[in-house]
C-alpha positions in Angstrom: -22.8 -16.5 -31.7 -22.2 -15.2 -28.4 -21.2 -17.1 -25.3 -24.2 -17.8 -22.5 -24.4 -14.9 -19.9 -22.8 -17.1 -17.7 -20.5 -19.2 -19.3 -17.4 -20.6 -17.8 -15.4 -18.0 -20.4 -17.5 -15.1 -19.3 -16.6 -16.2 -15.4 -12.8 -16.1 -16.2 -13.3 -13.2 -17.7 -14.8 -12.0 -14.5 -12.3 -12.9 -12.5 -9.2 -11.2 -14.2 -11.3 -8.1 -14.3 -11.4 -8.4 -10.4 -7.8 -6.7 -9.2 -9.2 -3.6 -11.7 -12.6 -3.1 -9.5 -12.9 -1.4 -6.8 -13.5 -2.3 -3.1 -17.3 -1.9 -3.1 -17.8 -3.5 -7.0 -15.6 -6.6 -5.9 -17.8 -7.1 -2.5 -21.4 -6.5 -4.6 -19.6 -9.2 -7.4 -18.7 -11.3 -4.9 -22.2 -11.4 -3.4 -23.5 -12.1 -6.6 -21.5 -14.4 -7.7 -22.1 -16.4 -4.1 -26.3 -16.1 -4.8 -25.7 -17.8 -8.3 -23.2 -20.3 -7.4 -20.0 -19.6 -8.9 -18.3 -20.3 -6.1 -14.8 -19.9 -8.6 -15.2 -16.1 -8.7 -16.8 -15.2 -5.2 -13.6 -16.7 -4.2 -11.7 -14.7 -6.1 -13.6 -11.9 -5.0 -12.8 -12.8 -1.2 -9.3 -13.8 -2.3 -8.6 -9.8 -3.6 -10.5 -8.1 -0.9 -8.1 -9.6 1.9 -4.9 -9.2 -0.2 -6.1 -5.4 -0.2 -6.9 -5.4 4.0 -7.9 -2.7 5.3 -7.4 -0.4 1.9 -10.6 1.0 0.3 -9.6 1.3 -3.3 -12.3 3.6 -5.0 -13.2 1.9 -8.2 -11.8 4.8 -10.4 -8.3 4.3 -8.7 -7.8 0.6 -9.0 -6.7 -0.1 -12.5 -3.9 2.3 -11.1 -3.2 0.8 -8.3 -3.3 -3.1 -10.3 -0.9 -1.1 -12.9 2.0 -0.1 -10.2 1.0 -3.8 -8.5 2.1 -5.1 -11.7 5.0 -2.6 -12.1 6.7 -3.6 -9.1 5.9 -7.5 -9.0 9.7 -8.4 -10.0 11.2 -5.5 -7.1 12.8 -6.2 -3.9 11.4 -3.5 -1.2 13.9 -0.6 -1.4 12.9 -0.9 -5.2 9.7 -0.8 -4.7 9.8 1.9 -2.3 11.6 4.6 -4.9 9.1 3.2 -7.5 5.8 4.3 -5.4 7.3 7.4 -3.6 9.5 8.0 -6.7 7.2 7.0 -9.8 3.7 6.1 -8.6 2.6 8.5 -6.1 5.5 11.4 -5.2 6.2 12.0 -1.5 3.4 15.2 -0.4 5.4 17.8 1.6 3.4 16.1 4.9 5.2 13.0 4.1 8.0 14.2 3.4 8.4 16.3 6.8 7.6 13.3 8.8 10.3 10.8 7.0 12.9 13.1 7.1 12.1 14.0 11.3 12.0 10.3 12.0 15.7 10.3 9.7 16.8 12.8 11.9 16.0 11.2 15.4 15.7 7.6 15.4 13.8 6.4 17.7 11.4 9.5 17.8 8.4 8.9 20.0 4.7 9.6 18.4 4.0 12.6 20.9 7.6 13.9 20.0 7.2 13.4 15.9 3.8 15.1 16.4 5.3 17.9 18.4 7.6 18.1 16.0 5.3 17.9 12.7 3.1 20.6 14.3 0.0 19.5 12.7 -2.8 17.1 14.2 -2.9 15.2 10.7 -0.2 13.0 11.9 -1.8 9.5 12.4 -3.9 10.6 9.4 -0.7 10.9 7.2 1.2 8.0 8.7 -1.9 5.8 7.9 -1.6 6.7 4.2 1.8 6.2 3.3 1.0 3.4 1.9 -2.5 3.1 1.6 -2.3 5.8 -1.2 0.0 3.4 -2.6 -1.5 0.0 -1.8 -1.0 -1.3 -5.4 3.0 -0.9 -4.8 3.0 -2.6 -1.1 0.5 -5.1 -1.1 2.6 -8.2 -1.5 4.9 -7.0 1.3 1.9 -6.3 3.8 0.9 -9.8 4.5 3.7 -10.3 7.2 3.2 -6.8 9.2 1.2 -5.7 11.7 -0.2 -2.9 10.3 0.7 -1.2 6.1 3.0 1.6 7.7 5.3 -1.4 9.0 6.0 -1.9 5.8 7.9 1.3 5.9 8.9 1.8 9.6 10.2 -0.4 12.4 8.2 0.2 15.8 8.3 -0.3 19.5 4.9 -0.1 20.9 6.7 -1.2 24.5 7.1 2.4 26.0 4.0 4.9 26.6 4.7 5.9 23.3 5.6 4.4 19.8 9.0 4.8 18.8 9.7 4.9 15.1 12.6 4.0 12.8 13.2 4.2 9.4 13.7 0.2 7.5 16.7 -0.4 6.1 15.2 -0.8 3.2 13.1 2.6 3.3 16.4 4.5 4.4 18.2 3.3 1.2 15.1 4.3 -1.1 14.5 7.7 0.5 18.3 8.4 -0.2 18.2 7.0 -3.6 15.0 9.3 -4.7 16.5 12.7 -2.9 13.7 12.8 0.2 16.3 12.1 2.5 19.9 13.4 2.9 22.4 12.6 -0.3 23.3 10.0 -1.6 26.7 8.8 -0.6 29.3 8.3 -3.1 29.6 4.5 -3.9 25.9 3.8 -2.0 
């Protein structure tokens, strides 16, 4: 004899699946749960969406992001960055170029970075550094003003935003060879 469709066991299974679902599917499930009075499932959906912040994760990508989240759970930020850009989704050519420009010119303005980068998609690429690896970084996002703040220190007090690599970012990117060489004993 099978369990009723809305048994507490089935609701618990649905809650377990939420992190492996796409954002749109979670929104739909949350709405159905709310309309049927399943507050625990509705709340699980709302929590998952809040943890994703502005990231919209497609259904086919959600299991991968959840796997990444689990892989980096015990890691510190530098090790998370190494994993994210080394194993999970290696840095693209555009990302590598931007990171090297910031590393070579700490405090570089957005305008100067855009001019040196030479392509019009600078802001888009910067926005995707973390978004495309969201599962790796979600535990670090709660204290950040925006997603790329996990990797970069920013000063917005002037006419143009200025960028520096955070110490953990510099350490990780040196370790995986994205910038400079790893110094002996480091």
